[in-house]
C-alpha positions as CSV (number, residue, x, y, z in Angstrom):
1,M,-0.3,0.2,0.2
2,N,1.6,3.6,-1.0
3,K,0.6,6.9,0.3
4,S,-2.1,7.6,-1.7
5,E,-4.1,4.0,-0.8
6,L,-3.5,5.1,2.4
7,V,-5.5,8.3,2.5
8,K,-7.7,7.1,0.1
9,S,-8.6,4.3,3.1
10,L,-8.3,6.7,5.9
11,A,-10.5,9.2,4.2
12,E,-13.2,6.4,3.3
13,K,-13.0,5.0,6.7
14,A,-13.5,8.4,8.9
15,E,-15.9,9.5,6.1
16,I,-13.7,12.7,5.1
17,T,-12.1,13.9,2.2
18,Q,-8.9,12.4,0.6
19,K,-7.7,16.2,0.9
20,D,-8.4,16.0,4.6
21,A,-7.1,12.7,5.2
22,A,-4.0,13.4,3.7
23,K,-3.3,16.2,5.6
24,V,-3.7,13.8,8.8
25,L,-1.6,11.8,7.4
26,D,0.6,14.5,6.9
27,A,0.9,15.9,10.3
28,M,0.8,12.7,11.9
29,V,4.3,11.9,10.0
30,G,5.6,15.1,10.9
31,T,4.6,14.9,14.3
32,I,6.3,11.6,14.7
33,Q,9.3,13.0,12.7
34,Q,9.7,15.8,14.8
35,A,9.4,13.8,18.3
36,L,12.3,11.3,17.0
37,A,14.0,14.5,16.3
38,N,13.8,15.4,19.8
39,G,14.9,12.4,21.0
40,D,11.3,11.6,22.3
41,K,10.1,7.5,22.6
42,V,6.1,8.3,20.5
43,Q,3.8,5.1,21.8
44,I,0.8,4.4,19.9
45,I,-1.3,1.6,22.2
46,G,-2.6,-1.5,20.4
47,F,-0.1,-0.2,17.3
48,G,3.5,0.2,18.4
49,S,6.4,2.3,19.3
50,F,8.9,4.3,17.4
51,E,11.9,5.1,19.1
52,V,15.5,6.5,18.4
53,R,18.2,4.0,19.0
54,D,22.2,4.4,18.9
55,R,24.2,2.5,16.2
56,K,27.8,2.4,18.2
57,E,30.7,3.0,15.7
58,R,31.9,-0.3,14.1
59,K,34.5,-1.1,11.1
60,V,34.3,-2.6,7.9
61,I,35.3,-3.8,5.1
62,S,34.9,-1.8,1.8
63,P,33.7,-3.8,-0.7
64,A,35.2,-1.6,-3.6
65,T,38.7,-1.4,-2.4
66,G,39.3,-4.3,0.3
67,K,40.3,-1.8,2.6
68,E,39.1,-1.6,6.1
69,I,36.7,2.0,7.4
70,T,35.4,3.3,10.2
71,V,31.6,3.6,9.9
72,P,30.6,6.6,13.0
73,A,28.1,5.9,15.7
74,T,25.1,7.3,14.4
75,K,21.6,7.0,15.5
76,V,18.2,5.3,13.7
77,P,14.4,5.6,13.9
78,A,13.3,2.1,15.2
79,F,9.7,0.9,15.3
80,R,8.7,-1.7,17.4
81,P,5.1,-3.6,17.2
82,G,2.9,-3.7,19.5
83,K,0.9,-6.8,20.9
84,S,-2.4,-6.2,18.7
85,L,-0.3,-5.3,15.5
86,K,1.6,-8.9,15.9
87,E,-1.2,-10.9,16.1
88,A,-3.4,-9.2,13.5
89,V,-0.6,-9.9,11.5
90,A,0.8,-13.4,12.6
91,V,-0.2,-16.3,10.4
92,K,-2.0,-19.3,12.2
93,K,0.3,-22.1,12.3
94,Q,-0.4,-25.2,9.6
95,A,-1.9,-28.3,11.6
96,K,0.9,-30.9,12.1
97,A,0.9,-33.9,9.9
98,P,0.5,-36.8,11.1
99,K,3.5,-39.3,12.0
100,G,5.6,-40.6,9.6
101,K,3.6,-38.7,6.2
102,A,5.2,-35.6,6.7
103,T,5.1,-33.9,3.4
104,K,8.1,-32.4,1.8
105,A,6.8,-28.9,2.3
106,A,6.8,-29.4,5.7
107,K,9.9,-30.7,5.8
108,G,11.1,-27.4,4.1
109,G,11.8,-28.7,0.8
110,K,10.6,-27.6,-2.5
111,K,7.5,-28.6,-4.7
112,K,8.3,-29.3,-8.1
């Protein structure tokens, strides 16, 4: 789903115009960005949490030159889904096949 599809869905569900839905979405995204830029955590109960995480300095090898370079420490945005979102997305596990009758798919094999 892209932004325009999201705006259309919001407009339909909230019974508002697409123009108003776009304003609401832009305001929400802007507010979350500003809060994260200020180092704050944004929690939406039932959906999840947006937060800033510190990434340590690390050494990597450049694939172009083969030389070791240092990537400086930085801060990165992160999202941790809430319980309701996890449950909504979770796929139900398939019932186990009878013993000795496991299919190739259940064993991790590919179907032809």
